[in-house]
C-alpha positions in Angstrom: 22.9 10.1 14.6 19.1 10.1 15.0 17.2 6.9 15.7 16.0 6.8 12.1 19.5 7.4 10.7 20.8 4.5 12.8 17.9 2.3 11.6 18.5 3.2 7.9 22.2 2.4 8.3 21.4 -1.0 9.8 18.8 -1.7 7.1 21.2 -0.8 4.4 23.7 -3.3 5.7 20.9 -5.9 5.9 20.1 -5.1 2.3 23.6 -6.1 1.2 23.2 -9.5 2.9 19.7 -10.1 1.6 20.7 -9.1 -2.0 23.0 -12.1 -2.2 20.8 -14.5 -0.3 19.5 -17.5 -2.4 15.9 -18.3 -3.2 15.7 -21.2 -0.8 16.7 -19.2 2.2 14.3 -16.3 1.3 11.5 -18.8 0.8 12.2 -20.3 4.2 12.0 -16.9 5.8 8.7 -16.3 4.0 7.4 -19.6 5.3 8.5 -18.6 8.8 6.7 -15.3 8.5 3.4 -17.1 7.5 3.7 -19.5 10.5 4.6 -16.7 12.9 1.6 -14.6 11.8 -0.7 -17.6 12.3 0.8 -18.3 15.7 0.2 -14.7 16.8 -3.5 -14.3 15.7 -4.5 -13.3 19.3 -1.8 -10.7 19.8 -2.5 -9.2 16.3 -6.2 -9.0 16.8 -5.8 -7.5 20.3 -3.5 -4.9 18.9 -6.0 -4.1 16.1 -8.8 -3.7 18.6 -6.8 -1.0 20.3 -6.5 0.8 17.0 -10.2 0.4 16.3 -11.1 1.8 19.8 -9.0 4.9 19.2 -10.4 5.3 15.6 -14.0 5.0 16.8 -13.3 7.6 19.6 -11.9 10.0 17.0 -15.0 9.7 14.8 -13.4 7.8 11.9 -15.8 7.1 9.0 -17.2 3.6 8.5 -15.3 3.1 5.2 -12.0 4.0 6.8 -12.8 1.8 9.8 -13.3 -1.1 7.3 -9.8 -0.4 5.9 -8.3 -0.6 9.4 -10.1 -3.7 10.6 -8.4 -7.0 10.9 -10.3 -10.2 11.4 -9.2 -13.8 11.5 -10.4 -14.2 7.9 -8.5 -11.1 6.8 -5.3 -12.3 8.5 -5.8 -15.6 6.8 -5.9 -13.7 3.5 -2.7 -11.9 4.4 -1.0 -15.2 5.2 -2.2 -16.6 1.9 -0.6 -13.6 0.2 2.7 -14.5 1.9 2.4 -18.1 0.7 1.7 -16.9 -2.9 4.8 -14.7 -2.8 6.8 -17.7 -1.5 5.6 -19.8 -4.5 6.4 -17.2 -7.1 9.6 -17.4 -9.2 12.5 -15.4 -7.7 13.3 -12.5 -10.2 16.8 -11.9 -8.8 19.6 -13.1 -11.0 17.4 -13.6 -14.0 19.3 -12.7 -17.2 16.7 -10.9 -19.4 19.0 -10.3 -22.4 22.3 -11.6 -23.7 24.0 -10.7 -27.0 27.5 -11.1 -28.5 29.1 -8.1 -30.0 31.3 -8.2 -33.2 34.4 -7.7 -30.9 33.5 -10.9 -29.1 32.2 -9.3 -25.9 29.1 -11.1 -24.5 26.8 -8.5 -22.9 23.9 -9.4 -20.7 21.3 -7.7 -18.5 20.6 -9.2 -15.1 17.9 -8.4 -12.5 19.1 -7.1 -9.2 17.4 -5.7 -6.1 16.7 -1.9 -5.8 18.4 -2.1 -2.4 16.7 -0.4 0.6 13.1 0.6 0.1 11.2 3.1 2.3 7.4 2.8 2.7 5.3 5.7 4.0 1.7 4.6 4.2 -1.6 5.1 6.0 -4.3 3.1 7.8 -4.2 -0.3 6.1 -2.3 -2.9 8.3 -2.2 -5.4 5.4 0.3 -3.1 3.6 2.8 -3.8 6.4 3.0 -7.5 5.5 2.5 -7.1 1.7 5.3 -4.6 1.4 7.7 -6.5 3.7 7.3 -9.9 2.0 7.5 -8.5 -1.6 10.7 -6.7 -0.6 12.1 -9.8 1.0 11.5 -12.1 -2.0 12.9 -9.5 -4.4 16.1 -9.1 -2.2 15.3 -5.6 -0.8 15.4 -4.5 2.8 12.5 -2.2 3.8 11.8 0.5 6.3 8.1 0.6 7.1 6.5 3.8 8.4 2.7 3.5 8.8 0.1 5.9 10.1 -0.9 6.6 13.7 -4.3 5.0 13.0 -2.8 1.5 12.7 0.2 1.9 15.0 -0.7 -1.0 17.4 -1.6 -3.4 14.5 1.5 -2.5 12.5 3.8 -2.9 15.4 2.4 -6.4 16.2 2.7 -7.5 12.5 6.3 -6.0 12.2 7.4 -7.7 15.4 6.1 -11.1 14.2 8.0 -10.8 10.9 11.2 -9.6 12.5 11.2 -12.6 14.9 10.5 -14.9 12.0 13.5 -13.5 10.1 15.7 -14.2 13.0 14.4 -17.8 13.2 15.2 -18.2 9.5 18.8 -17.0 9.9 18.4 -13.6 8.2 19.1 -10.2 9.8 16.1 -8.8 11.6 16.8 -5.4 10.0 15.8 -6.7 6.6 12.4 -5.4 7.9 12.5 -2.3 10.0 9.6 -0.5 11.5 9.3 3.2 12.5 7.3 3.6 15.7 7.3 7.4 15.5 4.2 8.3 13.4 4.8 12.1 13.6 5.2 14.1 10.5 8.9 14.6 11.5 9.7 10.9 11.0 8.1 10.9 7.5 10.0 14.1 6.5 13.3 12.6 7.9 12.8 9.5 5.7 12.4 11.8 2.7 15.9 13.2 3.4 17.8 9.9 3.8 19.0 9.7 0.2 22.4 8.3 1.3 20.7 5.1 2.5 17.2 4.7 1.1 17.3 3.9 -2.6 13.6 4.5 -3.4 10.6 5.8 -1.4 7.0 4.5 -2.1 4.1 6.4 -0.6 0.8 4.7 -0.3 -2.3 6.5 0.9 -4.4 9.5 0.2 -3.7 12.3 -2.3 -2.3 14.6 0.4 0.3 12.1 1.6 1.4 11.2 -1.9 1.6 14.8 -3.0 3.7 15.7 0.1 6.2 12.9 -0.6 6.5 13.6 -4.3 7.1 17.3 -3.6 9.4 17.1 -0.6 11.5 13.9 -1.0 15.2 13.9 -1.8 14.9 10.2 -2.3 13.6 8.9 -5.7 9.9 8.3 -5.5 7.7 5.7 -7.1 4.3 7.4 -7.1 1.2 5.3 -6.3 -1.6 7.6 -7.3 -5.1 8.1 -6.1 -7.9 6.1 -7.7 -10.6 8.2 -9.4 -11.9 5.2 -11.4 -14.7 5.2 -13.9 -17.1 2.7 -15.4 -18.7 3.6 -18.8 -21.9 1.8 -19.7 -22.2 1.8 -23.5 -25.3 1.9 -25.6 -24.6 -1.7 -26.7 -24.1 -3.0 -23.1 -25.8 -5.9 -21.4 -27.6 -3.8 -18.9 -28.1 -6.5 -16.2 -24.4 -7.3 -16.3 -23.6 -3.6 -16.3 -25.7 -3.0 -13.1 -24.0 -5.9 -11.3 -20.5 -4.6 -12.3 -21.4 -1.1 -11.2 -22.7 -2.4 -7.9 -19.5 -4.4 -7.3 -17.2 -1.6 -8.4 -18.7 0.9 -6.1 -20.1 -1.1 -3.1 -17.9 -4.2 -2.5 -15.3 -2.0 -0.7 -15.7 1.7 -1.4 -12.7 2.8 0.7 -10.1 1.2 -1.6 -8.3 2.9 -4.5 -9.8 0.5 -7.2 -13.4 1.3 -6.3 -15.4 3.2 -8.9 -16.0 6.9 -8.2 -17.7 8.0 -11.4 -20.3 6.3 -13.5 -20.7 7.3 -17.1 -23.7 6.2 -19.1 -24.5 6.4 -22.8 -27.5 8.6 -23.5 -28.9 5.8 -25.6 -29.5 3.6 -22.5 -29.6 6.1 -19.7 -33.3 6.2 -19.3 -33.5 2.4 -18.9 -30.2 1.8 -17.1 -30.0 4.5 -14.4 -33.2 3.3 -12.6 -31.9 -0.2 -12.8 -28.5 0.8 -11.4 -30.1 2.9 -8.6 -32.0 -0.2 -7.3 -28.7 -2.0 -6.9 -26.9 1.0 -5.3 -29.8 1.7 -2.9 -28.9 -1.6 -1.2 -26.0 0.3 0.3 -27.7 3.7 0.3 -25.2 5.1 -2.1 -25.5 8.9 -2.4 -25.7 9.9 -6.1 -24.4 13.2 -7.4 -25.5 13.6 -11.0 -25.6 15.8 -14.1 -28.8 17.5 -15.1 -29.8 14.6 -17.4 -29.2 12.1 -14.6 -31.5 14.2 -12.3 -34.1 14.4 -15.0 -34.2 10.6 -15.1 -33.9 9.8 -11.4 -35.4 12.9 -9.9 -34.5 14.9 -6.7 -33.1 11.8 -5.0 -29.9 12.7 -6.9 -27.9 15.7 -5.7 -26.6 18.1 -8.4 -23.0 17.2 -9.2 -20.4 19.9 -8.9 -17.2 20.2 -11.0 -15.3 19.1 -8.0 -17.3 15.9 -7.6 -15.9 14.6 -10.9 -12.4 15.1 -9.6 -12.9 13.6 -6.1 -11.9 10.2 -4.7 -14.7 9.8 -2.3 -13.6 6.5 -0.7 -17.2 6.2 0.6 -20.7 5.3 -0.5 -20.9 8.4 -2.8 -21.0 8.2 -6.6 -20.7 10.9 -9.3 -22.9 10.1 -12.4 -22.8 11.7 -15.8 -24.7 10.9 -19.0 -22.5 11.1 -22.1 -23.2 11.1 -25.8 -21.2 7.9 -26.4 -17.8 6.3 -26.2 -15.9 9.2 -27.6 -17.2 11.6 -24.9 -16.6 8.9 -22.3 -13.0 8.5 -23.3 -12.4 12.2 -23.4 -14.0 12.7 -20.0 -11.9 9.8 -18.4 -8.6 11.1 -19.8 -9.4 14.6 -18.4 -10.7 13.6 -14.9 -9.2 10.2 -14.3 -6.0 9.6 -12.3 -4.6 6.9 -14.5 -5.6 4.0 -12.2 -8.4 1.7 -13.4 -11.1 2.3 -16.0 -13.8 0.0 -17.3 -16.3 -0.2 -20.2 -19.3 -2.4 -20.4 -20.2 -3.2 -24.0 -21.1 -6.0 -26.4 -19.5 -4.2 -29.3 -16.0 -5.4 -30.1 -14.8 -2.3 -31.9 -16.1 0.0 -29.2 -14.2 -2.1 -26.6 -11.0 -1.9 -28.7 -11.3 1.9 -29.1 -11.7 2.2 -25.3 -8.7 -0.1 -24.6 -6.5 1.8 -27.1 -7.4 5.3 -26.2 -8.0 5.4 -22.4 -4.8 6.4 -20.6 -4.7 4.3 -17.4 -2.6 1.6 -15.7 -5.5 -0.9 -16.0 -8.3 -0.9 -18.5 -11.2 -3.4 -18.3 -13.8 -4.6 -20.7 -16.9 -6.1 -19.0 -15.4 -6.5 -15.6 -15.2 -4.5 -12.3 -12.3 -2.2 -11.6 -12.1 -3.9 -8.2 -9.8 -6.5 -9.7 -6.8 -4.1 -9.9 -4.9 -5.8 -7.1 -1.7 -7.7 -6.9 -3.3 -10.8 -5.4 -6.0 -10.9 -8.1 -3.4 -10.4 -10.9 -1.4 -13.4 -9.6 1.4 -11.3 -8.1 0.9 -12.7 -4.6 0.5 -9.2 -3.2 1.4 -5.6 -4.2 3.5 -2.9 -2.7 1.3 -0.3 -4.3 -0.5 0.5 -7.6 1.7 2.8 -9.6 -0.1 5.4 -11.8 3.2 6.8 -13.2 4.7 5.7 -16.5 8.3 5.3 -15.6 9.7 1.9 -14.5 6.5 0.5 -13.0 2.8 0.9 -13.8 -0.2 -0.8 -12.2 0.0 -3.3 -9.4 3.7 -3.5 -8.3 4.9 -7.0 -7.7 8.3 -8.6 -7.5 9.6 -7.6 -10.9 8.7 -3.9 -10.3 11.0 -4.0 -7.2 14.1 -4.8 -9.2 16.6 -2.9 -11.2 19.2 -4.3 -13.6 22.9 -4.4 -14.1 24.9 -5.1 -17.3 27.2 -8.1 -17.1 30.0 -8.3 -19.7 32.2 -11.3 -20.5 35.4 -10.8 -22.4 38.6 -12.7 -23.5 41.1 -9.9 -23.1 39.4 -7.3 -25.3 40.6 -3.7 -25.0 39.0 -0.6 -26.6 41.0 1.0 -29.4 
């Protein structure tokens, strides 16, 4: 057996134990994880600095460096996420439906864990903790395989959580960590269908596409985020400019950041210069349609067709002037990735049309797309943002990490 096969077998055994563990013991383990992470601030920050040194030496972009960086404040945020998950209701064992048939059988539907979850992800250390604690609370064991960019940070975080599990009286292998960051380890995980029940990729489009195409294990697809904000002709333009600035600039490297700005022709002449003043604070590079360039001049690069289908993950924004809400909806449904879309408008019926007709996991009226996040949605954390339509869609919290089983009570019934 390979190292990974042995790990998967151990994790599968741990999943059986965790699946029948009560809420009190799982919450005690989560509390122990929070305390252990707090106790290991120095070790985690030292490990993260090693990753940052390697990343700077390799020429990693500023936005990706931001994704990789841990600070004491960010670790506090991660710990707060653990505490939130601890405080949430345990979904396992919940009976979601119960009916009595004419023959006297009582048939119910009960939530159960998925089993053993495999995570393949890239350079965001917080994913290591978010994924592990959500799996733990929902009764699932997890195998974590992060990217080479965050190997030292992820190793330190995983070691802290495994030690905390042992302190709390649960198997360490409820949380397993793959130290091999080569492509071989990822591809081997994709073949372990006898042990891993579901695989969740989280990262760039290349990683997700590879896992979806190659995996023999069922995959929950967390898609890329080509997110749009449409500024309607009836919008409050000051509010729209603030939303646009937040959606693009608060953290451009994350999947819920805006990548394309759509503006109604009715307000483009007034709004685009206003928006540019905000975006210039972060020196955002604008790539616009001919109308956008007519309004803003040569400071805007001509947009190519590819620009409207690109997740930049940086201070770059594609801009297009549209005739109105109908063209905006059509454009979003053609170029979006089903992640998060927003409209800014004071017109109720326009907002309802947008909500009803835009095909995405999260659709906003008069708010930034940056809120598509498990913590912000009250889920404690998220294991990923699903853009598919089967089983789970949007930020995936505890309920999305469960399956169900039918439970049937009888009094001697036999089928004729």
